[in-house]
N, CA, C and O atoms as CSV, one atom per row, in Angstrom:
chain,resi,resn,atom,element,x,y,z
A,1,MET,N,N,20.556,59.224,24.382
A,1,MET,CA,C,19.977,60.490,23.964
A,1,MET,C,C,18.851,60.869,24.917
A,1,MET,O,O,18.142,60.008,25.437
A,2,LEU,N,N,18.704,62.129,25.131
A,2,LEU,CA,C,17.695,62.652,26.042
A,2,LEU,C,C,16.311,62.538,25.432
A,2,LEU,O,O,16.087,62.963,24.298
A,3,ASP,N,N,15.392,61.968,26.178
A,3,ASP,CA,C,14.003,61.842,25.743
A,3,ASP,C,C,13.255,63.073,26.232
A,3,ASP,O,O,13.103,63.258,27.439
A,4,THR,N,N,12.787,63.914,25.324
A,4,THR,CA,C,12.103,65.150,25.707
A,4,THR,C,C,10.583,65.044,25.559
A,4,THR,O,O,9.872,66.040,25.690
A,5,GLN,N,N,10.094,63.847,25.289
A,5,GLN,CA,C,8.649,63.648,25.206
A,5,GLN,C,C,8.060,63.683,26.617
A,5,GLN,O,O,8.699,63.222,27.562
A,6,PRO,N,N,6.848,64.224,26.769
A,6,PRO,CA,C,6.234,64.295,28.098
A,6,PRO,C,C,6.038,62.902,28.727
A,6,PRO,O,O,5.458,62.008,28.111
A,7,HIS,N,N,6.525,62.742,29.941
A,7,HIS,CA,C,6.364,61.500,30.697
A,7,HIS,C,C,5.932,61.777,32.120
A,7,HIS,O,O,5.536,60.858,32.837
A,8,LEU,N,N,6.001,63.019,32.536
A,8,LEU,CA,C,5.723,63.375,33.919
A,8,LEU,C,C,4.235,63.270,34.204
A,8,LEU,O,O,3.418,63.950,33.584
A,9,GLN,N,N,3.903,62.417,35.140
A,9,GLN,CA,C,2.510,62.274,35.556
A,9,GLN,C,C,2.215,63.330,36.606
A,9,GLN,O,O,3.062,63.631,37.446
A,10,ALA,N,N,1.029,63.884,36.560
A,10,ALA,CA,C,0.599,64.903,37.525
A,10,ALA,C,C,1.627,66.027,37.604
A,10,ALA,O,O,2.097,66.375,38.687
A,11,CYS,N,N,1.970,66.591,36.450
A,11,CYS,CA,C,3.024,67.611,36.405
A,11,CYS,C,C,2.697,68.833,37.260
A,11,CYS,O,O,3.600,69.424,37.853
A,12,ASP,N,N,1.427,69.222,37.334
A,12,ASP,CA,C,1.060,70.353,38.182
A,12,ASP,C,C,1.310,70.041,39.651
A,12,ASP,O,O,1.754,70.902,40.411
A,13,ASP,N,N,1.025,68.810,40.043
A,13,ASP,CA,C,1.271,68.398,41.430
A,13,ASP,C,C,2.766,68.412,41.743
A,13,ASP,O,O,3.173,68.835,42.825
A,14,PHE,N,N,3.585,67.947,40.791
A,14,PHE,CA,C,5.029,67.968,41.010
A,14,PHE,C,C,5.531,69.405,41.104
A,14,PHE,O,O,6.350,69.724,41.966
A,15,TYR,N,N,5.042,70.269,40.220
A,15,TYR,CA,C,5.477,71.667,40.246
A,15,TYR,C,C,5.102,72.299,41.591
A,15,TYR,O,O,5.909,73.019,42.180
A,16,GLU,N,N,3.897,72.037,42.075
A,16,GLU,CA,C,3.481,72.546,43.388
A,16,GLU,C,C,4.410,72.049,44.490
A,16,GLU,O,O,4.805,72.816,45.368
A,17,ALA,N,N,4.757,70.765,44.443
A,17,ALA,CA,C,5.659,70.185,45.446
A,17,ALA,C,C,7.046,70.822,45.352
A,17,ALA,O,O,7.683,71.079,46.373
A,18,LEU,N,N,7.505,71.074,44.143
A,18,LEU,CA,C,8.805,71.707,43.949
A,18,LEU,C,C,8.814,73.113,44.539
A,18,LEU,O,O,9.748,73.489,45.247
A,19,ILE,N,N,7.782,73.879,44.248
A,19,ILE,CA,C,7.691,75.234,44.792
A,19,ILE,C,C,7.573,75.182,46.316
A,19,ILE,O,O,8.230,75.952,47.016
A,20,ALA,N,N,6.741,74.276,46.829
A,20,ALA,CA,C,6.571,74.146,48.274
A,20,ALA,C,C,7.888,73.772,48.952
A,20,ALA,O,O,8.151,74.190,50.080
A,21,GLY,N,N,8.703,72.994,48.269
A,21,GLY,CA,C,9.994,72.606,48.822
A,21,GLY,C,C,10.924,73.787,49.029
A,21,GLY,O,O,11.852,73.709,49.834
A,22,HIS,N,N,10.689,74.879,48.314
A,22,HIS,CA,C,11.512,76.083,48.441
A,22,HIS,C,C,10.952,77.072,49.460
A,22,HIS,O,O,11.648,78.003,49.866
A,23,ASN,N,N,9.705,76.878,49.875
A,23,ASN,CA,C,9.091,77.806,50.828
A,23,ASN,C,C,9.907,77.888,52.112
A,23,ASN,O,O,10.285,76.873,52.696
A,24,GLY,N,N,10.169,79.117,52.533
A,24,GLY,CA,C,10.894,79.347,53.776
A,24,GLY,C,C,12.402,79.247,53.670
A,24,GLY,O,O,13.107,79.486,54.650
A,25,LEU,N,N,12.909,78.898,52.494
A,25,LEU,CA,C,14.363,78.798,52.323
A,25,LEU,C,C,14.949,80.151,51.945
A,25,LEU,O,O,14.315,80.944,51.250
A,26,THR,N,N,16.148,80.400,52.405
A,26,THR,CA,C,16.879,81.581,51.960
A,26,THR,C,C,17.358,81.323,50.534
A,26,THR,O,O,17.380,80.169,50.106
A,27,PRO,N,N,17.741,82.354,49.786
A,27,PRO,CA,C,18.270,82.098,48.440
A,27,PRO,C,C,19.416,81.086,48.419
A,27,PRO,O,O,19.411,80.204,47.559
A,28,PRO,N,N,20.412,81.168,49.333
A,28,PRO,CA,C,21.464,80.141,49.309
A,28,PRO,C,C,20.934,78.735,49.590
A,28,PRO,O,O,21.390,77.767,48.980
A,29,GLU,N,N,19.976,78.619,50.505
A,29,GLU,CA,C,19.386,77.306,50.790
A,29,GLU,C,C,18.620,76.783,49.584
A,29,GLU,O,O,18.647,75.586,49.297
A,30,SER,N,N,17.935,77.681,48.875
A,30,SER,CA,C,17.203,77.311,47.675
A,30,SER,C,C,18.152,76.826,46.582
A,30,SER,O,O,17.883,75.836,45.902
A,31,HIS,N,N,19.265,77.538,46.427
A,31,HIS,CA,C,20.285,77.109,45.454
A,31,HIS,C,C,20.809,75.725,45.801
A,31,HIS,O,O,20.966,74.872,44.927
A,32,ALA,N,N,21.077,75.511,47.084
A,32,ALA,CA,C,21.614,74.226,47.524
A,32,ALA,C,C,20.599,73.112,47.290
A,32,ALA,O,O,20.968,72.011,46.882
A,33,MET,N,N,19.329,73.391,47.546
A,33,MET,CA,C,18.298,72.379,47.294
A,33,MET,C,C,18.231,72.037,45.810
A,33,MET,O,O,18.159,70.866,45.437
A,34,ASN,N,N,18.254,73.081,44.956
A,34,ASN,CA,C,18.235,72.837,43.510
A,34,ASN,C,C,19.439,72.010,43.080
A,34,ASN,O,O,19.310,71.084,42.280
A,35,ALA,N,N,20.595,72.342,43.606
A,35,ALA,CA,C,21.807,71.601,43.247
A,35,ALA,C,C,21.707,70.141,43.664
A,35,ALA,O,O,22.060,69.244,42.898
A,36,ARG,N,N,21.222,69.902,44.887
A,36,ARG,CA,C,21.080,68.519,45.347
A,36,ARG,C,C,20.075,67.748,44.494
A,36,ARG,O,O,20.307,66.590,44.149
A,37,LEU,N,N,18.958,68.396,44.155
A,37,LEU,CA,C,17.953,67.745,43.313
A,37,LEU,C,C,18.530,67.410,41.940
A,37,LEU,O,O,18.325,66.311,41.425
A,38,ILE,N,N,19.242,68.349,41.359
A,38,ILE,CA,C,19.854,68.110,40.045
A,38,ILE,C,C,20.839,66.951,40.114
A,38,ILE,O,O,20.845,66.085,39.239
A,39,LEU,N,N,21.670,66.930,41.149
A,39,LEU,CA,C,22.658,65.858,41.268
A,39,LEU,C,C,22.002,64.505,41.517
A,39,LEU,O,O,22.459,63.491,40.990
A,40,LEU,N,N,20.937,64.478,42.314
A,40,LEU,CA,C,20.214,63.219,42.527
A,40,LEU,C,C,19.625,62.699,41.219
A,40,LEU,O,O,19.741,61.514,40.906
A,41,LEU,N,N,18.991,63.594,40.458
A,41,LEU,CA,C,18.396,63.169,39.187
A,41,LEU,C,C,19.463,62.821,38.154
A,41,LEU,O,O,19.282,61.888,37.371
A,42,ALA,N,N,20.575,63.560,38.144
A,42,ALA,CA,C,21.675,63.241,37.229
A,42,ALA,C,C,22.246,61.866,37.552
A,42,ALA,O,O,22.564,61.096,36.645
A,43,ASN,N,N,22.377,61.556,38.832
A,43,ASN,CA,C,22.853,60.242,39.228
A,43,ASN,C,C,21.887,59.156,38.757
A,43,ASN,O,O,22.313,58.092,38.306
A,44,HIS,N,N,20.601,59.425,38.864
A,44,HIS,CA,C,19.595,58.462,38.416
A,44,HIS,C,C,19.697,58.228,36.909
A,44,HIS,O,O,19.577,57.094,36.445
A,45,ILE,N,N,19.915,59.288,36.155
A,45,ILE,CA,C,20.052,59.171,34.695
A,45,ILE,C,C,21.353,58.454,34.358
A,45,ILE,O,O,21.363,57.472,33.615
A,46,GLY,N,N,22.453,58.963,34.918
A,46,GLY,CA,C,23.736,58.289,34.812
A,46,GLY,C,C,24.513,58.427,33.519
A,46,GLY,O,O,25.743,58.379,33.554
A,47,ASP,N,N,23.871,58.594,32.400
A,47,ASP,CA,C,24.557,58.628,31.109
A,47,ASP,C,C,25.095,60.027,30.819
A,47,ASP,O,O,24.328,60.985,30.729
A,48,GLN,N,N,26.411,60.141,30.673
A,48,GLN,CA,C,27.080,61.431,30.473
A,48,GLN,C,C,26.572,62.163,29.234
A,48,GLN,O,O,26.327,63.368,29.296
A,49,ALA,N,N,26.409,61.473,28.124
A,49,ALA,CA,C,25.943,62.122,26.890
A,49,ALA,C,C,24.536,62.690,27.073
A,49,ALA,O,O,24.238,63.786,26.599
A,50,THR,N,N,23.680,61.946,27.758
A,50,THR,CA,C,22.323,62.410,28.014
A,50,THR,C,C,22.339,63.645,28.911
A,50,THR,O,O,21.598,64.600,28.675
A,51,LEU,N,N,23.179,63.624,29.933
A,51,LEU,CA,C,23.260,64.764,30.845
A,51,LEU,C,C,23.802,66.004,30.148
A,51,LEU,O,O,23.303,67.106,30.377
A,52,LEU,N,N,24.805,65.844,29.309
A,52,LEU,CA,C,25.346,66.991,28.570
A,52,LEU,C,C,24.317,67.535,27.581
A,52,LEU,O,O,24.233,68.746,27.378
A,53,HIS,N,N,23.536,66.651,26.969
A,53,HIS,CA,C,22.461,67.081,26.078
A,53,HIS,C,C,21.425,67.879,26.865
A,53,HIS,O,O,20.939,68.904,26.387
A,54,ALA,N,N,21.086,67.419,28.059
A,54,ALA,CA,C,20.130,68.125,28.907
A,54,ALA,C,C,20.653,69.515,29.277
A,54,ALA,O,O,19.891,70.482,29.282
A,55,LEU,N,N,21.939,69.620,29.584
A,55,LEU,CA,C,22.529,70.927,29.881
A,55,LEU,C,C,22.383,71.871,28.697
A,55,LEU,O,O,22.038,73.042,28.858
A,56,LYS,N,N,22.648,71.352,27.522
A,56,LYS,CA,C,22.551,72.170,26.312
A,56,LYS,C,C,21.118,72.646,26.100
A,56,LYS,O,O,20.897,73.823,25.812
A,57,LEU,N,N,20.147,71.753,26.237
A,57,LEU,CA,C,18.754,72.133,26.052
A,57,LEU,C,C,18.291,73.108,27.132
A,57,LEU,O,O,17.575,74.065,26.835
A,58,ALA,N,N,18.691,72.874,28.380
A,58,ALA,CA,C,18.274,73.736,29.476
A,58,ALA,C,C,18.841,75.142,29.337
A,58,ALA,O,O,18.190,76.123,29.698
A,59,ARG,N,N,20.044,75.231,28.818
A,59,ARG,CA,C,20.670,76.540,28.635
A,59,ARG,C,C,20.017,77.294,27.489
A,59,ARG,O,O,19.964,78.523,27.509
A,60,GLY,N,N,19.523,76.579,26.498
A,60,GLY,CA,C,18.863,77.225,25.372
A,60,GLY,C,C,19.826,77.784,24.342
A,60,GLY,O,O,19.422,78.520,23.442
A,61,SER,N,N,21.082,77.441,24.471
A,61,SER,CA,C,22.092,77.909,23.524
A,61,SER,C,C,23.237,76.905,23.533
A,61,SER,O,O,23.130,75.828,24.121
A,62,THR,N,N,24.310,77.263,22.888
A,62,THR,CA,C,25.471,76.382,22.859
A,62,THR,C,C,25.950,76.129,24.279
A,62,THR,O,O,26.157,77.059,25.058
A,63,ALA,N,N,26.119,74.884,24.592
A,63,ALA,CA,C,26.580,74.497,25.925
A,63,ALA,C,C,27.845,73.662,25.786
A,63,ALA,O,O,28.171,73.208,24.690
A,64,PRO,N,N,28.547,73.459,26.872
A,64,PRO,CA,C,29.757,72.635,26.834
A,64,PRO,C,C,29.463,71.236,26.303
A,64,PRO,O,O,28.386,70.686,26.530
A,65,THR,N,N,30.424,70.678,25.603
A,65,THR,CA,C,30.260,69.318,25.100
A,65,THR,C,C,30.949,68.311,26.005
A,65,THR,O,O,30.809,67.102,25.821
A,66,SER,N,N,31.694,68.812,26.983
A,66,SER,CA,C,32.309,67.932,27.969
A,66,SER,C,C,32.423,68.675,29.282
A,66,SER,O,O,32.356,69.903,29.316
A,67,ALA,N,N,32.595,67.939,30.353
A,67,ALA,CA,C,32.715,68.558,31.671
A,67,ALA,C,C,33.924,69.488,31.721
A,67,ALA,O,O,33.897,70.484,32.444
A,68,ALA,N,N,34.975,69.187,30.974
A,68,ALA,CA,C,36.181,70.011,30.971
A,68,ALA,C,C,35.925,71.385,30.364
A,68,ALA,O,O,36.663,72.329,30.648
A,69,ASP,N,N,34.886,71.515,29.526
A,69,ASP,CA,C,34.578,72.790,28.873
A,69,ASP,C,C,33.751,73.722,29.751
A,69,ASP,O,O,33.546,74.880,29.390
A,70,MET,N,N,33.274,73.241,30.894
A,70,MET,CA,C,32.382,74.033,31.732
A,70,MET,C,C,33.146,75.063,32.547
A,70,MET,O,O,34.274,74.827,32.980
A,71,VAL,N,N,32.511,76.207,32.745
A,71,VAL,CA,C,33.068,77.287,33.544
A,71,VAL,C,C,32.129,77.503,34.720
A,71,VAL,O,O,30.911,77.516,34.540
A,72,ALA,N,N,32.667,77.672,35.914
A,72,ALA,CA,C,31.828,77.885,37.095
A,72,ALA,C,C,31.090,79.206,36.988
A,72,ALA,O,O,31.666,80.220,36.594
A,73,VAL,N,N,29.813,79.188,37.339
A,73,VAL,CA,C,28.991,80.396,37.356
A,73,VAL,C,C,28.213,80.431,38.663
A,73,VAL,O,O,28.029,79.406,39.320
A,74,THR,N,N,27.766,81.607,39.025
A,74,THR,CA,C,26.924,81.759,40.197
A,74,THR,C,C,25.481,81.705,39.737
A,74,THR,O,O,25.066,82.552,38.947
A,75,PRO,N,N,24.690,80.727,40.209
A,75,PRO,CA,C,23.297,80.638,39.782
A,75,PRO,C,C,22.475,81.778,40.355
A,75,PRO,O,O,22.834,82.373,41.371
A,76,ILE,N,N,21.389,82.068,39.699
A,76,ILE,CA,C,20.473,83.113,40.135
A,76,ILE,C,C,19.307,82.450,40.862
A,76,ILE,O,O,18.781,81.432,40.411
A,77,ALA,N,N,18.909,83.035,41.986
A,77,ALA,CA,C,17.810,82.458,42.780
A,77,ALA,C,C,16.518,82.503,41.997
A,77,ALA,O,O,16.214,83.514,41.365
A,78,PRO,N,N,15.743,81.413,42.026
A,78,PRO,CA,C,14.432,81.437,41.392
A,78,PRO,C,C,13.549,82.477,42.070
A,78,PRO,O,O,13.646,82.679,43.281
A,79,VAL,N,N,12.707,83.124,41.313
A,79,VAL,CA,C,11.832,84.163,41.839
A,79,VAL,C,C,10.947,83.613,42.957
A,79,VAL,O,O,10.698,84.301,43.947
A,80,HIS,N,N,10.473,82.375,42.804
A,80,HIS,CA,C,9.582,81.801,43.798
A,80,HIS,C,C,10.260,81.539,45.135
A,80,HIS,O,O,9.581,81.287,46.130
A,81,ALA,N,N,11.586,81.594,45.174
A,81,ALA,CA,C,12.305,81.301,46.411
A,81,ALA,C,C,12.410,82.530,47.314
A,81,ALA,O,O,12.837,82.422,48.464
A,82,ALA,N,N,12.024,83.693,46.798
A,82,ALA,CA,C,12.108,84.915,47.594
A,82,ALA,C,C,11.120,84.869,48.751
A,82,ALA,O,O,9.999,84.381,48.611
A,83,ASN,N,N,11.549,85.380,49.882
A,83,ASN,CA,C,10.647,85.390,51.057
A,83,ASN,C,C,9.723,86.563,51.013
A,83,ASN,O,O,8.899,86.734,51.911
């Protein structure tokens, strides 16, 4: 099960680093960076049920309960990634 209790140390510093990581990137490059980061962290977590729970919470509504239920979508560039 996904642990949603705060554990992130220096969260403001991490957020700054995340935003800085997008500086100078085009929207497609920013999307690719986000995708790589998500996949790296998903690999670290590893548990399918936890990852699907995270997808549901991140979406804020009903989300797929299995990978087979997912439909491809085009992500929207984060506002901070704009040049």
